[in-house]
C-alpha positions as CSV (number, residue, x, y, z in Angstrom):
1,X,0.0,0.0,-0.1
2,X,1.6,3.6,-1.4
3,X,1.7,5.8,1.3
4,X,0.2,9.5,0.7
5,X,3.8,10.9,1.0
6,X,5.1,8.6,-1.1
7,X,2.7,9.2,-3.8
8,X,3.4,12.6,-3.3
9,X,6.8,12.5,-3.7
10,X,6.3,9.5,-7.2
11,X,4.1,12.7,-8.4
12,X,6.7,15.8,-7.6
13,X,9.8,12.9,-9.1
14,X,7.7,12.6,-12.2
15,X,7.1,16.2,-13.1
16,X,10.8,17.5,-12.2
17,X,9.6,19.4,-9.4
18,X,12.7,20.0,-7.1
19,X,10.3,19.9,-3.8
20,X,10.9,15.7,-4.0
21,X,14.1,16.3,-3.6
22,X,13.2,17.4,-0.1
23,X,11.4,15.7,0.6
24,X,13.0,12.6,-0.2
25,X,15.6,13.8,1.8
26,X,13.4,14.5,5.0
27,X,12.0,11.1,4.7
28,X,14.4,8.6,3.2
29,X,17.7,10.2,3.7
30,X,18.4,8.3,7.2
31,X,17.6,5.5,5.8
32,X,19.8,5.2,3.0
33,X,22.1,6.3,4.9
34,X,22.0,3.5,6.8
35,X,22.5,0.9,4.2
36,X,25.4,3.2,2.7
37,X,27.4,2.7,5.9
38,X,26.5,-0.7,5.9
39,X,29.1,-0.9,2.9
40,X,31.4,2.1,3.2
41,X,32.4,2.8,6.6
42,X,34.0,6.2,5.8
43,X,30.8,8.7,7.1
44,X,32.3,11.4,4.7
45,X,32.6,9.3,1.6
46,X,28.9,7.7,2.9
47,X,28.0,11.7,2.6
48,X,29.1,11.9,-0.8
49,X,27.7,8.6,-1.7
50,X,24.2,9.4,-0.5
51,X,24.7,12.8,-2.6
52,X,25.0,10.6,-5.3
53,X,22.3,9.0,-5.0
54,X,19.7,11.6,-4.8
55,X,21.1,12.9,-8.1
56,X,20.5,9.0,-9.5
57,X,17.2,9.3,-8.1
58,X,16.9,13.0,-9.8
59,X,18.0,11.3,-12.6
60,X,16.1,8.4,-13.7
61,X,13.0,9.3,-11.5
62,X,11.0,8.4,-14.9
63,X,12.1,5.1,-15.1
64,X,10.2,4.6,-11.5
65,X,7.5,1.8,-11.7
66,X,5.1,1.5,-8.8
67,X,4.4,-2.0,-10.5
68,X,7.9,-3.7,-10.2
69,X,8.8,-2.2,-6.9
70,X,7.9,-0.1,-3.9
71,X,9.6,3.7,-3.6
72,X,11.9,2.7,-0.7
73,X,12.7,-0.8,-2.6
74,X,14.2,1.5,-5.4
75,X,15.7,3.9,-3.1
76,X,17.7,1.3,-1.4
77,X,18.9,-0.4,-4.7
78,X,20.2,2.4,-6.1
79,X,21.9,3.2,-3.2
80,X,23.4,0.3,-2.1
81,X,24.8,-0.4,-5.8
82,X,26.1,3.3,-6.1
83,X,27.9,2.3,-2.5
84,X,29.1,-1.0,-4.1
85,X,29.9,1.6,-7.0
86,X,32.4,3.9,-4.9
87,X,34.3,0.6,-3.2
88,X,35.1,-1.0,-6.8
89,X,35.8,2.2,-8.3
90,X,38.7,2.7,-5.5
91,X,39.8,-0.7,-5.2
92,X,40.9,0.0,-9.2
93,X,41.8,3.2,-8.3
94,X,44.2,1.9,-6.0
95,X,45.6,-1.2,-8.1
96,X,45.7,0.5,-10.8
97,X,48.1,2.9,-9.3
98,X,51.5,2.9,-11.4
99,X,54.7,2.7,-9.1
100,X,57.8,4.5,-11.6
101,X,60.3,2.7,-10.6
102,X,58.8,-0.3,-11.9
103,X,57.1,1.1,-14.9
104,X,58.7,0.0,-18.2
105,X,56.6,2.7,-20.0
106,X,60.0,4.2,-20.9
107,X,61.5,1.8,-22.1
108,X,59.3,-0.3,-24.8
109,X,60.5,0.1,-28.3
110,X,59.1,0.2,-31.5
111,X,60.3,-3.6,-31.8
112,X,58.1,-5.3,-29.1
113,X,54.9,-3.5,-29.9
114,X,52.5,-5.3,-31.6
115,X,51.4,-3.9,-35.0
116,X,48.8,-5.7,-35.4
117,X,46.5,-4.3,-32.0
118,X,47.7,-0.8,-33.1
119,X,44.9,-0.5,-35.7
120,X,42.4,-1.8,-32.9
121,X,39.9,0.7,-33.9
122,X,39.4,0.0,-37.5
123,X,38.7,-3.6,-36.5
124,X,36.7,-2.7,-34.1
125,X,34.4,-0.4,-37.2
126,X,34.2,-4.1,-38.7
127,X,31.7,-4.7,-35.2
128,X,27.9,-4.7,-35.7
129,X,26.9,-1.4,-33.8
130,X,25.6,-2.4,-30.7
131,X,29.4,-4.3,-29.8
132,X,31.5,-0.7,-31.1
133,X,29.4,1.0,-28.5
134,X,29.8,-0.6,-25.2
135,X,33.3,-1.4,-26.0
136,X,33.9,1.8,-26.6
137,X,32.0,3.0,-23.5
138,X,34.2,0.0,-21.2
139,X,37.4,0.2,-22.7
140,X,38.2,3.9,-24.4
141,X,36.2,6.2,-22.3
142,X,36.8,4.0,-19.0
143,X,33.0,3.6,-18.3
144,X,32.2,0.3,-15.9
145,X,29.5,-2.1,-16.8
146,X,27.6,-0.3,-14.3
147,X,28.2,3.2,-15.9
148,X,27.7,2.0,-19.2
149,X,24.8,0.5,-18.5
150,X,23.2,3.8,-17.2
151,X,24.8,6.1,-19.9
152,X,23.7,4.3,-22.9
153,X,20.3,3.2,-21.3
154,X,21.2,-0.4,-21.8
155,X,20.5,-3.5,-19.2
156,X,23.4,-4.6,-16.9
157,X,23.4,-8.1,-18.3
158,X,22.7,-7.0,-21.8
159,X,25.9,-4.5,-21.6
160,X,27.7,-7.9,-20.4
161,X,26.8,-10.4,-23.2
162,X,27.4,-7.5,-25.8
163,X,31.2,-6.8,-24.5
164,X,31.6,-10.7,-24.3
165,X,30.4,-11.1,-27.9
166,X,31.8,-7.8,-29.1
167,X,35.5,-9.8,-27.7
168,X,34.7,-12.6,-29.3
169,X,34.5,-11.5,-32.8
170,X,37.3,-9.0,-32.4
171,X,39.6,-12.2,-31.4
172,X,38.5,-14.1,-34.4
173,X,40.4,-11.3,-36.4
174,X,43.5,-11.0,-34.0
175,X,43.6,-14.3,-33.6
176,X,44.4,-16.4,-30.2
């Protein structure tokens, strides 16, 4: 059963009325912050993730479907997924830091470069456009699969399938 306040928030979100944001904060911020804190222990970072969550709720408000989920369930999933994405991105940043003393980037000679791989954009253009879009987003624009899903408005499972198929097609071009 939808409460009056939920109906009000949903209606305001659908109309892109900014009053919805303050109602969201007043009624759900504490609960969402609790969800986020279960994933992220740093309070300041959790506050940032709460802000990101509210922005995502605002951005995707028109996609909310009351027949699929209660408002809180939808908000919960956005908050939880945003927190998980933040943790993953921090882990990736930490793992991807370059150690200058062990880096060989300046020691590569032209003989060591695989000339076949340098024309990847040309070969990528031979793929079906739906695979090109996903591979470009993930590899050349640096998006996570979740970010690509949201940005391209394609379900996450479809992103993963298209990536797998696209890479398989590229493998046929480059060989094993």
